[in-house]
N, C-alpha and C positions, 0 to 999 in steps of 0.2 A: 285639484283646484276646488276651493271651498268658497261657496257663496256666503257662508256664515262669517268669514273673515274677508273683508274687502276694502278697496279704495275707491272712492267715487270722486271723480273730478268733473266739475260742470264748468264748461267753457263759456265765456261771455262774448256777446257780439262786440265787434270792434276790438279795440286794444286793451279793454279792461282786463284786470287780473282774474284768473279762474278761482273758483271756490272748491275746496276739497273737504270730503268727509272720511273719517276712518271708521270702518264697522268691524267690530269684534263680537263674535258670538251672537250675530243678529241685531246688535244695538250700535247705534251711532255714538261713539265714545270720545271723538275728537273732531274739531273743525278748524279750518284755517283759509286764508286767502293768499294767493300766490302759488309758487311752484316749490316751496320748501317743505313738502311733506315728508321727505325722507329724513332730515334733520330734526324736524318738529316731532316725528314719531320714534327718534332715537334709532333710525335704521340706516344701513350703508346701501342696502338695495332692497327692493320690494320682492317679497317671496313668490316665487313661481306657483305656488300651491294656493295662493289667495287670488280671488277675482278682482280685476280692475275693470271698472265700468266708466266709460267716457261719455259724458252727456254733452252733446253739441247743439248749437243754435238751431231751432226749429226752421228758421227762415232759410237755412242753407239747403233744405230738402224741399221737394214737392211731393205732397201726399195726395194719394188717390184711394178711394173706395170703390172697388169694382165688383159687382155682383154677377156671377156666372152659374146660377143654380142648376142648370142643365148639364154641366160637366162634372166629372169626377174631381175630387179635390186637388189632386196632383196636376191633372190637366188644366183646371181651373187656374191654379196658381201660375203656371207657365203662360197661359193666355193672358192673365191679368198683367203680367210683367211686360209682355210684348205690347199690349194695348197701352200701358202707362208710358212706355218708351215712345211709341208713336205719337202720343199726345203732348210729349215734352218738347220744348224749344232747345234746338241744338243738335248736334250729330249724335247718333245712338252710340257710336263707339267711344264717345267721351263721357258718356253717362252710365251710371250703375243703377239698375233697378233691383230692389230686394222686396220679398213679401214676407208677410207674417206666417206663422206656422199653425194656425187654427185648422181644425179638421172638420168644421161643419160646412157642407156644400151649400147650404141655404144662406149662410152668413157671407157678407161681402169681404173680399180679400183686400187687406190694407197693403198698398204698394207704396214704397218710398223711393223717389228718384233723386239721385245725388250725383254731383260732378265727381268723376274720378280723381280729378286734381285735388278736390276738397278732401277726399278720403286719404289720399297720399299725404296731404299737408298735415292732417291730424295725426296720422300714424307716425310721421317723421318727428312732429312736435313732441309726441309722447315718448318716442324713443330718446330723444334728446334730454328728456327730463326723467329717465330711468324707468319708464313703464311700458308695457305692451298690453294694450286693451284687449279684454276678452269680449267686451260688449261695447258697441258704439250706437247710441240711441238718441234720436232728436228729443229735445227737452220736453216738448209738450206731450209726447208720448209716454213719458214717465207716469203721468197722472192716469188714474183709471178712468175709462169712459163712463159718464154718468148715464143713469137710465133714462133721464130726461134732462133738458136744459143744458147749461154750460157751467163748468167749474173754472175758477181762476186761482192761480197760485204763483208764488215767486220762487224760482229755481235759481239760486245763485244770486244774480243781480237783475235777472229777467223775469218779467211777468209773462205767463203763458195762459192760453185759453184751451180748453179741451171739452168737445162735445162728443156725441155718438159717432158722427162722420165729420169731425172738424178738429183740427189741431194747428194753432198758430201763435205767433207772438201777440201779445196784447197790444203792443205798439205798432203792429202792422196796419198800413193804411187802409187795408180792406176790411179789417175787423168791425168797425162801426156799421158797415153795410151788411155784414153777415150775422150779426148778433143784436139782440135787444138787451141792453144794459140791465134792464129790470128783471131779466132771467138769468143773471150771472151769480153764481154762488162762490164766495172765497173761501178757499180751504185753509184751515189753520195750519201753522207749522208743524204740529204733530202728526197730521194727516200727510203732510208733504214728505216728512222724514219716513214715514211708514211706507209711502208709495215708492220712494227711493230704494229702501230696503227690498221690497217686494219685487222691483224691477230686476234685481240681481239674480233671482231664481226664474222669474218668467217675464222677460222683457217683451213688450208689445212688438217690437221689431228690433232686429239686430243687423247693423249696416255692414258687419264684418261677415260677408258672404262672397261667394264666387271667388274671383281673383284675389280678394282681400281677406278671405277667411284665415282665421289664426292657424298657423302650423304648429302643431303640438310636437314637442320633442319627447321621444321615449326614453324613459329613464330606467336603468337597470335596478331591479329589486334584488338586493343581495340575499334576503331570505328566500325568495323564490328560486334564485340561482343555486342556493345551498341545498334546497329540496330537490331541484333538478339533478344536481351533482350526486346527491344521496341516492336517489332512485336509479340513476345511471350506474352507480357502483354496485347497487343491489342487483340490478338486472345482469351486470357483468359478472358478479359473483355466482348467481344462480346458473348463468350460462356455463361458467367454468365448472361448477359441480356437476352439472348434466353431462358436460363432455367428459369429465373424469369418471362419472359413472358408466358411461358408454364405453370408455376405453377399457375399464376394468371388466365390464361385462363381456367385450369382444376378446379380451385376453383369456377370461375364463372359458368362453366357447371354443377358443382356438386350442387351449390346452385340453379340453374335453375331447375334441376332435382328433387331436394328435394321439392321445391315449387310445381312442377307439381304433385309429389307423394302425397303431403298433400292435393292438390286440389281434387285428385281422391279419397284419402282415406276418405275425409270428407263427401263424398256422402254416406258412410256407418258408419263413425265414426265422427259425428258432433263435438265432443269435442277435436278432435286431432288438436294441434296447430302447431306441427312441425314434421319433419320426424321420429325423435326418438320415440316420443310418439305415432304417428301413427303405426309404426312398433310394439311397445310393445302391444298396444291394439288390433292390428290385430292378433298377435301371440297368445294373450290370448283368442281371440274369436275362432281361429283355434284349440288351445289346447282343449277348451271345447267342440267343434264339433268333435274332433278327426281327424282332417284332417290337411293339410299343413305340414310344416317341422316337427311338433311334433306329427305326427299322427302315423299310423301303422308302416311305413317303418323305421322311425327314432329309435323307441323303439326296433323293431325287430333287427335292425343292432346292437344296444348296447348289446342286450342279446347274440347274435351270437359272437360278438367280445369278450364278457367276457367269453364265453365257451371255447375260444381257449386255455386259461390257465388251463383248467381242462378237459382233453381228455376223462375221464371216466364218465362225465355228459352227460346224454341224454335228449333231449327235447321231451316229449311225448305228450304236449297239447299246442296249441297256439291259443289264441282268443283275440278279441277286444271288449271292452265294448262301449256302445253308447257315453260315455263321453270322449273317446279316451284312456282310460286306457288299457293297454295290460296285458292279463292274460296268465300265462304260468305255465306249470307243469314240474319240473325238476326231474330226476331219476338218482340216483347214488349208488354205493355200500356202501359209507360212507357219513355221514352228512358232514364231513370236506370238500369234494370234492364240495358239493353244496355251502358251505360257501365261497369257493374260488370265485365262480362266483358272489355270492352277493356282496362280498366285491369289486370286479372289477366293478360291475354296480354302486355301490355307489360312487367309485372313479371317474366314468365317469359323475357324476352329476345327475343320475336319482334317483327318489324317489321310494323306493320299500317297499312292505310288504311281509311277508312270513310266511306260516304255514306248519309244517311238518307232515308227516304220513308215513306209511310203506305199501308196497304191499304184497300180499301172498308170493311172491318169496323172501321176505327179503330185497328187495331194499328200500332205503330211498327215499321218495317223498317230494317234496316242491312245495306248490301251491303259486306262487307269483304274485304280480302286479307291473307294472312298468309304471311310469309316468316321463316324462320329468322334 
């Protein structure tokens, strides 16, 4: 949104036509009366990047200058807003109180109280005529506050008065009571135009606050999206390169360890040419010797695991032959219970033999051998 390019619409009191001004690069280049600013400017719609300021009749607002020097600025603003609402006629939930944004705790806080119905009416009117105001400001507050005395100017079709702590329509019935006509200075049109343009960047107050604050739509920046996509691709490429380097390093380490393993294994297995062959021949020797991974513990673990599926089976004898074969005697009330264990052993990849018999108590016995 650019305050250098803007549309200023000045609403008149009553049913009079509004006055509008088009600002380009900080200068007023076009003026008109009515609501035909779009065709007059040769536009179909107003650019969302340009500022729109709606100047509303000052008599539609009640202005307060509340000084709270003992409070921090933010707390002072909140307290001034509440004080202004309490001093207003009407229900507080039907009114909107907004404050200026000055940061001097010694200065009085400017508070404008306006009917929520009026704000809604102005926004709907603006929407009907193709604009969405960024700034809504009472007309008299467009004028800068004079150091002393009161200034008078015509905004659109309405004459307004502005003092240090006063802002009202010149036609207001209370104006003659509050001001001395000898102390009023009329602003020239050039000064009024300058004040209107200056209000685009730094309005004395903006009624679009709280529930009526303008909701900005986030727009996608294609160049930024392209940069994000480029960096994401770069990060993904770097991650892929790092992963490939790690894979190559791990493969190189694995080949080096295999070569070292083969070199060590060839001291006892001269015929071993690679790690797989060395492992197979070494396992074979260990199996024959009844040691290593295929020794007592492996076969015993297999038997105990197979017996979990048959709780009624008991192990009455366990022994290991010199060739690594495990001998065991299983006892159970029924032969079917022992068959469950034998089937589980075979399913686990063990080679078994079994001979059955019976003990004096009638239990079924099975003498088995187990080899990996």
